[in-house]
N, C-alpha and C positions, 0 to 999 in steps of 0.2 A: 564819836561817843565821848571823847575827852575834851571836846571844845567847851568854852566857858558855860554855855547854857545847855550843852548835852543834847539839845534838840529832842527832848522827850515830851514835847507838848502834846503829842497825839496819844500818849500812853492811856489816858482815861478812856478814849474812844475804843482803843484796842481791847481793853479790859471789858468794856461794856458789850462790844460785839461778841467777844469770846463767851461771856457769861450767857448772853441770850441764845447763842447757837447751841451751847451746851445744854441749856434747859430744854430747848425744843427737841434736840436729838434724843435726850433721855426720855422725854414724854412720848415721842414717837416709838422709841424702842419698847417702852412699857406697854404701849397700846398695840404693839406688833404691826405697826403701819409701814414698816420698811421690809422689803424683800431681803433675802440673804445677800443677793448681789449688791443692792443699794447699801446695805449695812457694811459690807466689806469695803466698798468704795469710800464710804464715810470714815471707816477706821483707818484706811490707808492715808487719806488726806490729813486726818487728825494726827497720826503718828509722824508724818513728814513735817507738819507744822511744829510739833513738839521737838523734833530733832533740830530743826532750824533755830527755834528759840533757845534750845538747850546749848547749841554751839555758840550762839551769840552771847548768851549769858555767861557761859564758862570763859569765853575769851575776855569778857569784861572783868570777871573775877580774877583771872590770871594777871591782867594789867593793873587792876586797882584794888583788889582785895574786897570788892563789894559786887553785889549782883546788879545794882543800878546805881548810877553816879548822879542822878537827878530825878526829881527835884530835891531841894535841900531837906524837906521833911522826911523823905524816904531814906536819905543818907543818915539822918539822925536816928531813924527807927532801926536801921541795920546796925549802927554802932551800939544801940541800946541792947540788942540781943546778942552781941558778942563779936560782930565782924570787925576786923582790924584793917581799916583803909590804908592805902599806900600814903607815904609822906606827903606827896604833892597834892593830894586831895584836900589838904588843909587850906589851900588857896582858892578853893571854889567860892564863887560869890554867895553872899548871904542875902537871899531874897526877902527875908523878914523885915529888913529895914527900908525896903522900897515902898513907895506910895501905892495904896490900893487902887483898884479900878472903880471909878464912880459908877454907882448902880444906875440911877435914872438917866443922868447925863450921858454916861457911857453907852447905855442901851440905845438911846436915841441916836447917838453918833454912829454906832455900829450899823443901825438899820437905815438911817436916812442922811447921815453926813460922814461917810467913811473917809473923806479926804482929810478930816481933821485928825485922823489916827493913821499916821504914815505907814504903820506896819500891817494895817488891815485893808488899806485901799486896793491891794492886789486882789483880794478875794471879794470885793464889794459887789461884783457882778452876780454873785450867787444869791444876792438878796431878791432876785426875781421870784423866789419861792414865796415871799410874803404876799405878793400881789396875786399870784396864782392861787395860793391857799385862800385868800380872802374871796376870790371869785367863786371857788368851789363851795365855800361856806354859804355864800349868798344864793347861788343858783342850784346847787345840788340838793337832791332829796335822799341821797344814799350815803350819808355821813358814816353810819355804822359799818356798812359794807366796805367802804374805802378804808376805815381804820382797821378792820379785821384783816385786810390784806397787807397793810403798810405800817402797822404799829411799831415794827422793829425799826424801820427807817426814821419814824417820828421820834422815838425815844433816843436813838443815837444822835439824831440831828439836834434835839433840844439840849443835849449835853453841852453844846457849844457855849451857851450863855453862862451857866454857873462856873464852868472851867476857866473861861477867859476873864471872868470877874474876880475869881480867886487867885488866878496866876499873876504873880507880880514880876514886873520887868522894868528896867531903867527908863524905858519909853512906854508911856501908858498904851496899853493894847499891844505891846510888843509881842512878837512871835505869833500874832494873830494870823499872819499869812501861812502859818504851818497848820492851821486848823481847818484844812480843806475837807477832811473826811465828813464831818457833820454837815457841812454846807451841801456837799454832794448828795447826802442822804435826804436832806430837806427838799432839794430840787427834785429828786426821784419821787419823794412822797407827794409833792404837789403836782408833778407831772402826771402821776397815776390818777390823781383825783380829777384833773382836767379831762383826761381821756375817758374816764368813767362818768362824765357829766355831759350827756348829749343835749346840751342847751345850745340853741342857735348862736347865742352870743359867744360861746366858748369854742365853737367849731374852727374859728380862725386862729385860736391860740397855738395849736401845733405848728402852724406855718410861721407864726411870729417866733416861736421857740427855735425853729430851725434857723431862721435869719439871725437870731440872737446868738445861738451857739456858734455859728460860722463867724460872725463879727467878733465875738469874744475871743475865739481861737486865733484869729488873725492878729488882733491887738496884743494878746499875750505872747504870741510867737515872735512878734517883731520888737515889742517894747517891754516885755515882762522882766524887768530887772531894776535894781537901784540905779541911780545916776543916769547916764545917757542911754541906758537900755542895751539890748543885745542885737540891735539891728545889724551891726557889722558882721556878726556871726550867723544869726538865724536867717537873715535875708540873702545869704550867699548860698544858692542852691547848687553850686558847682563843686562844693567841697565833698570829700569822702567821709564816711562815718568814723573811720579809725585814723584820724590825723592829729592825735594828741601831740605827738613829737614835733610835727610840723608847726602847729600852733604855738607850742612852747618855745620853739626856736625863734619864731617871729616876735613873740612878746619879749623874750630875753634880749634879742638884738635891738628892738626898739627902745628898751630901757637901758641899754649899754651894760648889761649884766653878764656878758659873755665871759669876761675875765673871772668874775666871781663864780660863774657856773663851772669853769674849768678847775678852779681851786677846789670846789666841793665834789668834783667828779669822782675822786677816789676815796671819798669819805663814806662811812656806812650810811645806809639809807635812814637809820634811826637817829642820826646826829641831830641834836636839838639846837635851833638857831633862832634868834629874834633880831629885829631890825627896826629902823626908823623910816617913816615915809619921807620922800624927797619933797622939795618945795613945789614940784609940778604935780604931785599926787602920789597915790599908793603905788610903789614899784612892785611888779608881779613876781617877787622872789619866791612865791609858793610854787612856781614852775621849776625850781631847782630840785635836785634829787635828794633833798634832806627834809626834815620836819621844820617848817618855818612858820613863825607868827609875827605880824607886825605889832609893835608895842602900843601905838596910838589906839587902834581899835580894842586891843586887849585892855588898855587902861580905861577905856570908856565902858567896857562891859564890867570891869571889876576895879573901881577907882582905888580901893585900898591897897592894891598891889604897888602903886606908885605914889602913895600918900607922902612918902619921905624917902630920903636916900637909903635909910635903914630898911624900909619896906621893900624897895626895889632890890637891894642886895639879898634880902631873905627870899624873895621870889626867885631870883636867878639861881640861888642855892637849892631851894626846895624843888624847883622844876628841873634841876640839873641842866641848865642852859650851858652850852659849850662855846658858842660863837655869837658875835654881835656884828650886824652889817650896818654901817653908817654911810649915807650918801654924802658926797662933798657939799651939797646944798640941802641939808635936812629941813623939813618943814618946821617953822617956828612954833613954839608952844611950851608948856610946862614940862611935858614928858621929855622933849628934846633937851631942854635945859638940865633936867635931872640926869639924863643919860650922859651928857657931856661931862657934868660934874663927877659922875660915877667913874668914867674911864680915866679922867684926870687923877682921881684919887687912887684907883686901882693901878694905873700905870706907874704912878710915883712909887708904889710899894711892890712893884714887879708882880702884882696879882693878875695883871692883864697886859697883853702886848699885841702889836699889830703883826699879823701873819700874812696879810695880802693887802696891796694898795695899788690903785690906778687913779686916773684923773677923775673917775666918777664915784668910786666907792672905796672904802677901807673895811677890812674884816679883822675884828679883834677876837682873840681867844681868851677865855677866862681860865686862868690857872686854877688847879684844884685847891680846895681849902686845906688839903693835906700838905703840910710843910715838910719839904725835904731838908733835914738838918745838915746832913753831910753824906757824901758818897765817894766811892773810889774802888779801884784806881780809875783815873779818868784819861789816861793816855798810855801809849805803848809805841814800840817801834814796829814797823811793817813786818808782819809775819811772826812777831816774837810774843810768846805766851807771857802772861802776867798773873800774879796771885794764883799760882797753880794749886789745884785741888787734888785730893787723893786719886781721882780718875785721870789725872794728867792734863785736864783742860783748864782754861782760864775762867775766872769768875769775878763778878763785880758785886759789891755790897751797897746797900742803901739804908740809911737810918731815916725812917718816916713813920710817924704814928698814924693809925687810922686806915691803913690800906686794907682793902677787902681780901679775905682769905678764900674767896670763891675759887673753885678748881679751874675756872676758865680765865682767871686773872693772868695776864701775860705781859711780856716786855716787847716793845718795838725798838729795834737797834738799827738805825739807819734805814728804816723802811722794812727791815726783815723781822719777822715775828719769832720770839723765843717763848716757848710755852711748855706745858706739861711738867715732866719731871725735872726739866732744866730750870724751873722757877720755884722758889720756896718763900713763903710769907709766914713769919712767926713773930708775934708780939710787935715790936717796933722795927723789925729788921726784914729787909727783902734782899735775897741773894739770888743770882741767876748766872748760868753758865754762858760763856761767850765762845762759841766754837771758832776754829781756826779760820774758816772761810770768811768770817765777818771782819777780820782784822788783816786780811791779805793785801789790801790796798790802802795807800795813804789817803787821808781825807778827814773831814769832820763828820761825825755821825750823831744825829739827834737820838736821845734815849728817853723813852717815856714808859710809864706804867699804865696799862688799860685794865680797869676792874671788870671782872667777868659778869657781875650781877647788875651793876649800876651803869656800866658803859663809860664811867668817868675816866678822864685821862689826866695823869699826873706827870708834869714835865720834870725830868731829872736834871738834864743838862746835855752837854756835847762831849762825846768821847773822841779824842784826837789820835790818829795813827800817823806817825811821822816816818821818814826814811831813816 
């Protein structure tokens, strides 16, 4: 739901189908054409649908502050009526500046030259409805009867054209492959017309349709994907349905990401990570147990995120990105050059540092924009209390502006969590209790603040326990 395009391309069809079904149901109820049992079944289905939509919408609201995060026009409408979107929604792409879909040329391409529209060629096989409809119009004498039975399918299906022409995308006709619903409706509409037309010429059509459906299914099953297709997965009939972990391990090992996987293994599942593609292609870091996005495709979807070094910094800040994965041999390009410049600049100012590195990848952590001015004490002797408080326990103070006062904001001291009443955040000061067991052994212990509402981590420093 929070992906750059939000994949809400099918929303108009869902609205159209819902409106038609509601009108028909109300008409039948008013005409008393439903039995009590049928009415109750319809009510149950309707209530269940409302519950599902309600949960999904509520989840979206909790995450973003909006009921719908796309298309852009709906985002603007919600802002106008008083909704307050989350900060990161300001980085959604602005579709208004993208080129429109050509009416005549685009329509011709959709119907007869789908290969020139790379995002529509997946669904081009659905255009068989054109030829079947033409044959029904020519040979059938029951046009009105056919329309009376299938007008719903025809209305929903014809929505395909105005929606795709009004919907803007960086690639002309983009997201057309997600407009499957109306094409299915048009195929059903024309198929019904063929069946209801007992003309000798059309009697062979059902058999042709069966061959067509089987062939299309095989082609889609084996090659239905961008790039090389999914043959390696879909043509392997010996695999089990639930082998996500096995496939993830295979991909990670093939991409030499095992070390990176182990680094992120103990991180929260909501940890936000971005990365660069390697010279040999997109590395499948999305198999990691964190939220990951490759920067190159993200930049393609929304170029203004990486228009300059400042824009990239703003994106990382607004999206609350915590880590960056860089291959040893990153793919060449403007995005890579920008990222390299960024980490050089941030590394020089101690705003970013390497936390993991092997011969294939390095992982950088972005330090918080909250600047820790000073903190202390930062050392003690093994088992010896320091900065003793009225309760007899040790405490550390930190001066840092902008730390969240959320009740779940906590401290991590050498991997151990300090939370609740042991942590206090007030104005520009953070204080926390350090219990005796945390300083019982010699060593260096990393100290960080983790904000409860944003998940942001603020590096404080290392506390040293000596003998």
